Biopython code that builds the backbone (N, CA, C, O; Angstrom):
import numpy as np
from Bio.PDB.StructureBuilder import StructureBuilder

atoms = [
    (1, "UNK", "N", (22.019, -2.601, 9.928)),
    (1, "UNK", "CA", (22.789, -3.382, 8.987)),
    (1, "UNK", "C", (22.776, -2.618, 7.638)),
    (1, "UNK", "O", (21.724, -2.237, 7.125)),
    (2, "UNK", "N", (23.953, -2.420, 7.110)),
    (2, "UNK", "CA", (24.042, -1.682, 5.822)),
    (2, "UNK", "C", (23.916, -2.666, 4.655)),
    (2, "UNK", "O", (24.605, -3.686, 4.638)),
    (3, "UNK", "N", (23.084, -2.386, 3.722)),
    (3, "UNK", "CA", (22.936, -3.151, 2.534)),
    (3, "UNK", "C", (23.171, -2.267, 1.328)),
    (3, "UNK", "O", (22.506, -1.240, 1.195)),
    (4, "UNK", "N", (24.119, -2.634, 0.413)),
    (4, "UNK", "CA", (24.403, -1.794, -0.688)),
    (4, "UNK", "C", (23.165, -1.609, -1.592)),
    (4, "UNK", "O", (22.424, -2.560, -1.838)),
    (5, "UNK", "N", (22.952, -0.367, -2.083)),
    (5, "UNK", "CA", (21.810, -0.114, -2.904)),
    (5, "UNK", "C", (21.712, -1.034, -4.092)),
    (5, "UNK", "O", (22.733, -1.311, -4.722)),
    (6, "UNK", "N", (20.560, -1.514, -4.426)),
    (6, "UNK", "CA", (20.334, -2.355, -5.572)),
    (6, "UNK", "C", (20.689, -3.829, -5.400)),
    (6, "UNK", "O", (20.636, -4.603, -6.356)),
    (7, "UNK", "N", (21.047, -4.209, -4.186)),
    (7, "UNK", "CA", (21.499, -5.580, -3.950)),
    (7, "UNK", "C", (20.462, -6.526, -3.427)),
    (7, "UNK", "O", (20.719, -7.720, -3.281)),
    (8, "UNK", "N", (19.273, -6.001, -3.139)),
    (8, "UNK", "CA", (18.193, -6.868, -2.656)),
    (8, "UNK", "C", (16.852, -6.223, -3.014)),
    (8, "UNK", "O", (16.791, -5.069, -3.440)),
    (9, "UNK", "N", (15.787, -6.995, -2.831)),
    (9, "UNK", "CA", (14.434, -6.463, -3.094)),
    (9, "UNK", "C", (14.020, -5.528, -1.954)),
    (9, "UNK", "O", (14.700, -5.399, -0.936)),
    (10, "UNK", "N", (12.923, -4.913, -2.165)),
    (10, "UNK", "CA", (12.360, -3.969, -1.215)),
    (10, "UNK", "C", (11.096, -4.545, -0.693)),
    (10, "UNK", "O", (10.316, -5.062, -1.492)),
    (11, "UNK", "N", (10.812, -4.501, 0.623)),
    (11, "UNK", "CA", (9.612, -4.978, 1.224)),
    (11, "UNK", "C", (8.596, -3.807, 1.160)),
    (11, "UNK", "O", (8.853, -2.735, 1.708)),
    (12, "UNK", "N", (7.512, -4.011, 0.529)),
    (12, "UNK", "CA", (6.464, -2.946, 0.345)),
    (12, "UNK", "C", (5.293, -3.354, 1.256)),
    (12, "UNK", "O", (4.693, -4.420, 1.120)),
    (13, "UNK", "N", (5.008, -2.430, 2.200)),
    (13, "UNK", "CA", (3.979, -2.680, 3.153)),
    (13, "UNK", "C", (2.981, -1.504, 3.219)),
    (13, "UNK", "O", (3.370, -0.347, 3.379)),
    (14, "UNK", "N", (1.719, -1.832, 3.094)),
    (14, "UNK", "CA", (0.683, -0.825, 3.381)),
    (14, "UNK", "C", (-0.387, -1.448, 4.231)),
    (14, "UNK", "O", (-0.631, -2.648, 4.105)),
    (15, "UNK", "N", (-1.020, -0.720, 5.064)),
    (15, "UNK", "CA", (-1.984, -1.301, 6.037)),
    (15, "UNK", "C", (-3.028, -0.263, 6.352)),
    (15, "UNK", "O", (-2.932, 0.905, 5.974)),
    (16, "UNK", "N", (-4.061, -0.752, 7.080)),
    (16, "UNK", "CA", (-5.116, 0.125, 7.550)),
    (16, "UNK", "C", (-5.104, 0.136, 9.046)),
    (16, "UNK", "O", (-4.940, -0.905, 9.681)),
    (17, "UNK", "N", (-5.280, 1.326, 9.629)),
    (17, "UNK", "CA", (-5.270, 1.460, 11.108)),
    (17, "UNK", "C", (-6.546, 2.228, 11.511)),
    (17, "UNK", "O", (-6.961, 3.205, 10.887)),
    (18, "UNK", "N", (-7.120, 1.716, 12.583)),
    (18, "UNK", "CA", (-8.258, 2.341, 13.239)),
    (18, "UNK", "C", (-7.801, 3.054, 14.523)),
    (18, "UNK", "O", (-7.008, 2.527, 15.303)),
    (19, "UNK", "N", (-8.306, 4.212, 14.700)),
    (19, "UNK", "CA", (-7.969, 4.951, 15.951)),
    (19, "UNK", "C", (-8.373, 4.169, 17.172)),
    (19, "UNK", "O", (-7.669, 4.173, 18.182)),
    (20, "UNK", "N", (-9.523, 3.485, 17.085)),
    (20, "UNK", "CA", (-10.016, 2.727, 18.226)),
    (20, "UNK", "C", (-9.377, 1.399, 18.463)),
    (20, "UNK", "O", (-9.082, 1.033, 19.601)),
    (21, "UNK", "N", (-9.149, 0.634, 17.343)),
    (21, "UNK", "CA", (-8.657, -0.744, 17.512)),
    (21, "UNK", "C", (-7.270, -1.018, 17.007)),
    (21, "UNK", "O", (-6.809, -2.154, 17.127)),
    (22, "UNK", "N", (-6.569, -0.051, 16.447)),
    (22, "UNK", "CA", (-5.212, -0.260, 15.919)),
    (22, "UNK", "C", (-5.298, -0.829, 14.500)),
    (22, "UNK", "O", (-6.210, -0.512, 13.736)),
    (23, "UNK", "N", (-4.322, -1.675, 14.174)),
    (23, "UNK", "CA", (-4.267, -2.219, 12.808)),
    (23, "UNK", "C", (-5.512, -3.126, 12.579)),
    (23, "UNK", "O", (-5.887, -3.921, 13.440)),
    (24, "UNK", "N", (-6.130, -2.974, 11.390)),
    (24, "UNK", "CA", (-7.283, -3.760, 11.023)),
    (24, "UNK", "C", (-6.876, -5.147, 10.620)),
    (24, "UNK", "O", (-6.017, -5.291, 9.750)),
    (25, "UNK", "N", (-7.429, -6.151, 11.187)),
    (25, "UNK", "CA", (-7.083, -7.557, 10.860)),
    (25, "UNK", "C", (-7.291, -7.855, 9.416)),
    (25, "UNK", "O", (-8.301, -7.482, 8.819)),
    (26, "UNK", "N", (-6.300, -8.551, 8.843)),
    (26, "UNK", "CA", (-6.370, -9.016, 7.447)),
    (26, "UNK", "C", (-6.551, -7.916, 6.438)),
    (26, "UNK", "O", (-7.220, -8.118, 5.425)),
    (27, "UNK", "N", (-5.965, -6.732, 6.687)),
    (27, "UNK", "CA", (-6.081, -5.619, 5.764)),
    (27, "UNK", "C", (-4.788, -5.184, 5.212)),
    (27, "UNK", "O", (-4.715, -4.112, 4.611)),
    (28, "UNK", "N", (-3.717, -5.976, 5.384)),
    (28, "UNK", "CA", (-2.437, -5.573, 4.909)),
    (28, "UNK", "C", (-2.229, -5.918, 3.407)),
    (28, "UNK", "O", (-2.804, -6.870, 2.879)),
    (29, "UNK", "N", (-1.412, -5.128, 2.777)),
    (29, "UNK", "CA", (-0.879, -5.420, 1.426)),
    (29, "UNK", "C", (0.608, -5.444, 1.665)),
    (29, "UNK", "O", (1.204, -4.417, 1.989)),
    (30, "UNK", "N", (1.225, -6.619, 1.509)),
    (30, "UNK", "CA", (2.659, -6.764, 1.707)),
    (30, "UNK", "C", (3.201, -7.599, 0.570)),
    (30, "UNK", "O", (2.638, -8.640, 0.232)),
    (31, "UNK", "N", (4.283, -7.150, -0.015)),
    (31, "UNK", "CA", (4.955, -7.947, -1.043)),
    (31, "UNK", "C", (6.334, -7.469, -1.175)),
    (31, "UNK", "O", (6.661, -6.340, -0.808)),
    (32, "UNK", "N", (7.229, -8.398, -1.746)),
    (32, "UNK", "CA", (8.636, -8.064, -1.966)),
    (32, "UNK", "C", (8.744, -7.437, -3.343)),
    (32, "UNK", "O", (8.294, -8.006, -4.337)),
    (33, "UNK", "N", (9.352, -6.245, -3.388)),
    (33, "UNK", "CA", (9.520, -5.577, -4.690)),
    (33, "UNK", "C", (10.647, -6.283, -5.467)),
    (33, "UNK", "O", (11.423, -7.077, -4.936)),
    (34, "UNK", "N", (10.673, -5.948, -6.709)),
    (34, "UNK", "CA", (11.688, -6.568, -7.558)),
    (34, "UNK", "C", (13.079, -6.062, -7.266)),
    (34, "UNK", "O", (13.246, -4.895, -6.914)),
    (35, "UNK", "N", (14.055, -6.884, -7.398)),
    (35, "UNK", "CA", (15.455, -6.478, -7.163)),
    (35, "UNK", "C", (15.786, -5.366, -8.123)),
    (35, "UNK", "O", (15.343, -5.383, -9.271)),
    (36, "UNK", "N", (16.532, -4.433, -7.687)),
    (36, "UNK", "CA", (17.034, -3.359, -8.533)),
    (36, "UNK", "C", (16.012, -2.315, -8.922)),
    (36, "UNK", "O", (16.327, -1.388, -9.669)),
    (37, "UNK", "N", (14.797, -2.449, -8.431)),
    (37, "UNK", "CA", (13.782, -1.407, -8.748)),
    (37, "UNK", "C", (14.129, -0.180, -7.910)),
    (37, "UNK", "O", (13.965, -0.178, -6.690)),
    (38, "UNK", "N", (14.595, 0.827, -8.564)),
    (38, "UNK", "CA", (14.953, 2.028, -7.839)),
    (38, "UNK", "C", (13.788, 2.813, -7.353)),
    (38, "UNK", "O", (13.910, 3.547, -6.373)),
    (39, "UNK", "N", (12.664, 2.691, -7.993)),
    (39, "UNK", "CA", (11.466, 3.478, -7.617)),
    (39, "UNK", "C", (10.346, 2.507, -7.359)),
    (39, "UNK", "O", (9.869, 1.858, -8.290)),
    (40, "UNK", "N", (9.914, 2.389, -6.132)),
    (40, "UNK", "CA", (8.861, 1.438, -5.784)),
    (40, "UNK", "C", (7.531, 1.846, -6.386)),
    (40, "UNK", "O", (6.610, 1.029, -6.386)),
    (41, "UNK", "N", (7.371, 3.056, -6.898)),
    (41, "UNK", "CA", (6.112, 3.506, -7.486)),
    (41, "UNK", "C", (5.829, 2.722, -8.760)),
    (41, "UNK", "O", (4.697, 2.753, -9.244)),
    (42, "UNK", "N", (6.784, 2.037, -9.309)),
    (42, "UNK", "CA", (6.567, 1.200, -10.497)),
    (42, "UNK", "C", (5.825, -0.065, -10.063)),
    (42, "UNK", "O", (5.158, -0.691, -10.886)),
    (43, "UNK", "N", (5.925, -0.454, -8.790)),
    (43, "UNK", "CA", (5.304, -1.663, -8.286)),
    (43, "UNK", "C", (4.086, -1.425, -7.467)),
    (43, "UNK", "O", (3.135, -2.201, -7.564)),
    (44, "UNK", "N", (4.052, -0.373, -6.645)),
    (44, "UNK", "CA", (2.830, 0.045, -5.957)),
    (44, "UNK", "C", (2.256, 1.177, -6.724)),
    (44, "UNK", "O", (2.470, 2.347, -6.406)),
    (45, "UNK", "N", (1.513, 0.822, -7.753)),
    (45, "UNK", "CA", (0.970, 1.780, -8.662)),
    (45, "UNK", "C", (-0.568, 1.918, -8.438)),
    (45, "UNK", "O", (-1.117, 1.214, -7.590)),
    (46, "UNK", "N", (-1.226, 2.761, -9.142)),
    (46, "UNK", "CA", (-2.638, 2.950, -8.941)),
    (46, "UNK", "C", (-3.443, 1.659, -9.129)),
    (46, "UNK", "O", (-4.394, 1.423, -8.384)),
    (47, "UNK", "N", (-3.085, 0.824, -10.101)),
    (47, "UNK", "CA", (-3.848, -0.403, -10.337)),
    (47, "UNK", "C", (-3.751, -1.325, -9.164)),
    (47, "UNK", "O", (-4.763, -1.904, -8.769)),
    (48, "UNK", "N", (-2.588, -1.495, -8.583)),
    (48, "UNK", "CA", (-2.392, -2.355, -7.407)),
    (48, "UNK", "C", (-3.091, -1.812, -6.214)),
    (48, "UNK", "O", (-3.777, -2.526, -5.483)),
    (49, "UNK", "N", (-2.900, -0.478, -6.016)),
    (49, "UNK", "CA", (-3.487, 0.156, -4.839)),
    (49, "UNK", "C", (-5.024, 0.164, -4.885)),
    (49, "UNK", "O", (-5.659, -0.094, -3.863)),
    (50, "UNK", "N", (-5.638, 0.455, -6.043)),
    (50, "UNK", "CA", (-7.059, 0.475, -6.147)),
    (50, "UNK", "C", (-7.678, -0.885, -5.967)),
    (50, "UNK", "O", (-8.754, -1.008, -5.382)),
    (51, "UNK", "N", (-7.003, -1.927, -6.471)),
    (51, "UNK", "CA", (-7.467, -3.321, -6.338)),
    (51, "UNK", "C", (-7.483, -3.693, -4.817)),
    (51, "UNK", "O", (-8.459, -4.254, -4.318)),
    (52, "UNK", "N", (-6.373, -3.363, -4.101)),
    (52, "UNK", "CA", (-6.348, -3.590, -2.655)),
    (52, "UNK", "C", (-7.421, -2.817, -1.919)),
    (52, "UNK", "O", (-8.071, -3.341, -1.015)),
    (53, "UNK", "N", (-7.605, -1.541, -2.320)),
    (53, "UNK", "CA", (-8.648, -0.707, -1.672)),
    (53, "UNK", "C", (-10.041, -1.306, -1.891)),
    (53, "UNK", "O", (-10.812, -1.432, -0.939)),
    (54, "UNK", "N", (-10.368, -1.674, -3.120)),
    (54, "UNK", "CA", (-11.706, -2.172, -3.411)),
    (54, "UNK", "C", (-11.941, -3.580, -2.872)),
    (54, "UNK", "O", (-13.029, -3.855, -2.367)),
    (55, "UNK", "N", (-10.980, -4.465, -2.957)),
    (55, "UNK", "CA", (-11.163, -5.867, -2.562)),
    (55, "UNK", "C", (-10.896, -6.193, -1.118)),
    (55, "UNK", "O", (-11.321, -7.235, -0.619)),
    (56, "UNK", "N", (-10.179, -5.288, -0.428)),
    (56, "UNK", "CA", (-9.829, -5.540, 0.945)),
    (56, "UNK", "C", (-10.248, -4.419, 1.913)),
    (56, "UNK", "O", (-10.961, -4.689, 2.880)),
    (57, "UNK", "N", (-9.843, -3.234, 1.688)),
    (57, "UNK", "CA", (-10.020, -2.180, 2.633)),
    (57, "UNK", "C", (-11.537, -1.816, 2.791)),
    (57, "UNK", "O", (-12.047, -1.765, 3.910)),
    (58, "UNK", "N", (-12.213, -1.575, 1.699)),
    (58, "UNK", "CA", (-13.621, -1.108, 1.737)),
    (58, "UNK", "C", (-14.493, -2.146, 2.321)),
    (58, "UNK", "O", (-15.555, -1.805, 2.841)),
    (59, "UNK", "N", (-14.117, -3.445, 2.277)),
    (59, "UNK", "CA", (-14.903, -4.528, 2.872)),
    (59, "UNK", "C", (-14.729, -4.570, 4.403)),
    (59, "UNK", "O", (-15.577, -5.124, 5.103)),
    (60, "UNK", "N", (-13.672, -4.007, 4.906)),
    (60, "UNK", "CA", (-13.349, -4.115, 6.318)),
    (60, "UNK", "C", (-13.556, -2.813, 7.095)),
    (60, "UNK", "O", (-13.578, -2.820, 8.326)),
    (61, "UNK", "N", (-13.706, -1.699, 6.376)),
    (61, "UNK", "CA", (-13.846, -0.400, 7.054)),
    (61, "UNK", "C", (-15.248, 0.138, 6.748)),
    (61, "UNK", "O", (-15.645, 0.190, 5.584)),
    (62, "UNK", "N", (-15.978, 0.526, 7.749)),
    (62, "UNK", "CA", (-17.244, 1.182, 7.620)),
    (62, "UNK", "C", (-17.459, 2.172, 8.705)),
    (62, "UNK", "O", (-16.933, 2.057, 9.812)),
    (63, "UNK", "N", (-18.288, 3.202, 8.345)),
    (63, "UNK", "CA", (-18.624, 4.210, 9.325)),
    (63, "UNK", "C", (-17.470, 5.086, 9.758)),
    (63, "UNK", "O", (-17.467, 5.578, 10.886)),
    (64, "UNK", "N", (-16.496, 5.294, 8.899)),
    (64, "UNK", "CA", (-15.383, 6.138, 9.228)),
    (64, "UNK", "C", (-14.899, 6.939, 8.095)),
    (64, "UNK", "O", (-15.570, 7.076, 7.072)),
    (65, "UNK", "N", (-13.693, 7.492, 8.275)),
    (65, "UNK", "CA", (-13.087, 8.315, 7.220)),
    (65, "UNK", "C", (-11.786, 7.712, 6.831)),
    (65, "UNK", "O", (-10.994, 7.377, 7.712)),
    (66, "UNK", "N", (-11.502, 7.544, 5.524)),
    (66, "UNK", "CA", (-10.209, 7.041, 5.071)),
    (66, "UNK", "C", (-9.346, 8.276, 4.764)),
    (66, "UNK", "O", (-9.807, 9.185, 4.073)),
    (67, "UNK", "N", (-8.145, 8.320, 5.250)),
    (67, "UNK", "CA", (-7.207, 9.421, 5.001)),
    (67, "UNK", "C", (-5.992, 8.878, 4.264)),
    (67, "UNK", "O", (-5.379, 7.901, 4.695)),
    (68, "UNK", "N", (-5.646, 9.521, 3.144)),
    (68, "UNK", "CA", (-4.530, 9.079, 2.341)),
    (68, "UNK", "C", (-3.571, 10.274, 2.170)),
    (68, "UNK", "O", (-3.997, 11.429, 2.178)),
    (69, "UNK", "N", (-2.311, 9.983, 2.020)),
    (69, "UNK", "CA", (-1.384, 11.047, 1.692)),
    (69, "UNK", "C", (-1.444, 11.227, 0.156)),
    (69, "UNK", "O", (-2.129, 10.456, -0.517)),
    (70, "UNK", "N", (-0.765, 12.195, -0.388)),
    (70, "UNK", "CA", (-0.898, 12.552, -1.795)),
    (70, "UNK", "C", (0.136, 11.791, -2.668)),
    (70, "UNK", "O", (0.815, 12.417, -3.483)),
    (71, "UNK", "N", (0.260, 10.521, -2.520)),
    (71, "UNK", "CA", (1.110, 9.736, -3.347)),
    (71, "UNK", "C", (0.502, 9.717, -4.770)),
    (71, "UNK", "O", (-0.722, 9.732, -4.901)),
    (72, "UNK", "N", (1.319, 9.685, -5.821)),
    (72, "UNK", "CA", (0.777, 9.725, -7.190)),
    (72, "UNK", "C", (-0.277, 8.591, -7.471)),
    (72, "UNK", "O", (-1.239, 8.823, -8.203)),
    (73, "UNK", "N", (-0.095, 7.416, -6.909)),
    (73, "UNK", "CA", (-1.061, 6.345, -7.171)),
    (73, "UNK", "C", (-2.368, 6.559, -6.427)),
    (73, "UNK", "O", (-3.326, 5.846, -6.728)),
    (74, "UNK", "N", (-2.490, 7.500, -5.464)),
    (74, "UNK", "CA", (-3.729, 7.809, -4.827)),
    (74, "UNK", "C", (-4.584, 8.821, -5.632)),
    (74, "UNK", "O", (-5.780, 8.980, -5.391)),
    (75, "UNK", "N", (-3.922, 9.493, -6.591)),
    (75, "UNK", "CA", (-4.589, 10.641, -7.223)),
    (75, "UNK", "C", (-5.075, 10.309, -8.609)),
    (75, "UNK", "O", (-5.333, 11.224, -9.392)),
    (76, "UNK", "N", (-5.213, 9.048, -8.951)),
    (76, "UNK", "CA", (-5.654, 8.646, -10.343)),
    (76, "UNK", "C", (-7.173, 8.823, -10.408)),
    (76, "UNK", "O", (-7.870, 8.533, -9.435)),
    (77, "UNK", "N", (-7.692, 9.299, -11.549)),
    (77, "UNK", "CA", (-9.120, 9.332, -11.748)),
    (77, "UNK", "C", (-9.667, 8.006, -12.260)),
    (77, "UNK", "O", (-9.065, 7.370, -13.126)),
    (78, "UNK", "N", (-10.795, 7.599, -11.728)),
    (78, "UNK", "CA", (-11.437, 6.373, -12.248)),
    (78, "UNK", "C", (-12.881, 6.709, -12.613)),
    (78, "UNK", "O", (-13.418, 7.708, -12.135)),
    (79, "UNK", "N", (-13.510, 5.903, -13.440)),
    (79, "UNK", "CA", (-14.858, 6.119, -13.882)),
    (79, "UNK", "C", (-15.848, 6.011, -12.667)),
    (79, "UNK", "O", (-17.057, 6.165, -12.840)),
]
sb = StructureBuilder()
sb.init_structure("model")
sb.init_model(0)
sb.init_chain("A")
sb.init_seg("    ")
for serial, (resi, resn, name, xyz) in enumerate(atoms, 1):
    if name == "N":
        sb.init_residue(resn, " ", resi, " ")
    sb.init_atom(name, np.array(xyz, "f"), 0.0, 1.0, " ", f" {name:<3s}", serial, name[0])
structure = sb.get_structure()
């Protein structure tokens, strides 16, 4: 279905997957982006991503390795 650019919000989804068990239960970050936002990086930024990582992901994942791609919000330095 074709939707003209800028006519609706964007669904932003990020999740955690385990090689052994598939998607990790209750580890999703899903929200509807603002209408007309041409760049979703304004909404899924380092603050949002780090909060999700600290409050959700790290509590559910242990004994493994987390792999991230080099999105700008993954590369922020924190104290």
